[in-house]
C-alpha positions as CSV (number, residue, x, y, z in Angstrom):
1,M,0.0,0.0,0.0
2,G,1.3,3.5,-0.9
3,M,2.0,6.2,1.5
4,R,2.6,9.9,1.4
5,G,4.9,11.3,4.0
6,I,4.1,14.2,6.3
7,W,7.2,16.0,7.5
8,L,8.2,19.0,9.6
9,T,9.8,21.6,7.3
10,D,12.9,23.7,7.5
11,R,12.5,27.2,8.9
12,E,11.6,28.7,5.5
13,G,8.8,26.2,5.3
14,A,9.7,25.0,1.8
15,R,11.5,21.7,2.3
16,P,11.1,18.7,4.6
17,R,13.7,18.4,7.3
18,G,16.1,15.6,7.3
19,G,15.4,12.5,9.4
20,P,12.4,10.2,9.6
21,M,9.0,11.4,8.4
22,A,6.7,12.4,11.2
23,L,3.5,10.7,9.9
24,G,2.4,8.7,6.9
25,L,-0.8,9.2,5.0
26,S,-1.7,5.8,3.5
27,T,-3.7,5.6,0.3
28,Q,-6.4,3.7,2.2
29,V,-6.9,6.5,4.8
30,W,-6.7,9.1,2.0
31,N,-9.5,7.3,0.2
32,D,-11.5,6.9,3.4
33,L,-11.5,10.6,4.0
34,Y,-11.5,11.9,0.4
35,G,-15.3,12.4,0.0
36,R,-15.7,14.0,3.4
37,I,-12.9,16.5,2.9
38,I,-13.4,17.4,-0.8
39,S,-17.1,17.9,-0.4
40,D,-16.8,20.4,2.5
41,S,-16.0,24.0,1.3
42,T,-15.2,25.0,4.9
43,L,-12.0,22.9,4.7
44,P,-9.8,24.7,2.1
45,L,-6.4,23.6,3.7
46,L,-7.4,20.0,4.0
47,Q,-8.8,20.1,0.5
48,R,-5.4,21.3,-0.7
49,A,-3.8,18.3,1.0
50,W,-6.4,15.8,-0.2
51,R,-6.7,16.9,-3.8
52,E,-4.0,14.6,-5.0
53,Q,-2.2,11.7,-3.4
54,W,0.5,11.0,-6.0
55,G,3.0,12.9,-8.2
56,A,4.1,16.5,-8.0
57,E,0.5,17.6,-7.4
58,G,0.5,15.5,-4.1
59,D,3.3,17.7,-2.6
60,V,1.7,20.3,-0.4
61,S,3.3,22.6,2.2
62,F,1.7,24.5,5.0
63,T,3.5,27.4,6.7
64,A,3.6,27.9,10.4
65,S,1.0,30.7,10.1
66,E,-1.5,28.2,8.5
67,L,-1.3,25.7,11.2
68,P,-4.0,27.1,13.6
69,V,-6.4,27.1,10.6
70,L,-5.4,23.5,9.7
71,R,-6.1,22.5,13.4
72,R,-9.6,24.1,13.3
73,E,-10.3,22.2,10.0
74,L,-9.1,18.9,11.6
75,A,-11.4,19.6,14.6
76,T,-14.3,19.9,12.2
77,V,-13.6,16.5,10.6
78,L,-12.6,14.5,13.6
79,P,-16.1,13.9,15.2
80,D,-17.3,11.8,12.2
81,V,-14.1,10.1,11.1
82,P,-14.7,6.7,9.5
83,G,-12.4,4.2,11.1
84,M,-9.6,4.0,13.7
85,E,-6.7,4.3,11.3
86,A,-8.1,7.6,9.9
87,R,-8.8,8.9,13.4
88,W,-5.3,8.0,14.5
89,L,-3.8,9.9,11.5
90,L,-5.9,13.0,12.0
91,E,-5.2,13.1,15.8
92,G,-1.5,12.6,15.0
93,L,-1.7,15.5,12.5
94,V,-3.3,17.7,15.2
95,S,-0.4,16.9,17.5
96,L,2.1,17.5,14.7
97,T,0.7,21.0,14.0
98,W,1.3,21.9,17.7
99,E,4.8,20.6,17.5
100,A,5.6,22.4,14.3
101,E,4.1,25.7,15.6
102,E,6.2,25.5,18.8
103,Q,9.3,25.1,16.6
104,G,8.3,27.9,14.2
105,V,8.2,25.6,11.2
106,G,5.6,24.2,8.8
107,L,4.4,20.9,7.5
108,A,5.0,19.2,4.1
109,F,3.0,16.4,2.6
110,V,5.3,14.7,0.2
111,A,4.2,12.1,-2.4
112,E,6.3,9.0,-3.1
């Protein structure tokens, strides 16, 4: 099964930092959440991350200043998440936004 990596970025917010990826977004979880996220116009940042899973279009970065908005969008989706794996990923992503914000960096979703 394929996976897109979610990484903390460098200070400029453009490139993933070295080291292991922070989270992995599997194709199964991406598929499970796709309809819910893409159909909700109140989730523009999540829609940007979910629009594509593969190729250059699947690479999406979020700056440190976007992280509070991303957290609010995640809070909207979490109550009706289908399945434990999807819930684990979104809860992990919430935690990762806090970690990135504390470090003054962003997040990058990077396709294989």
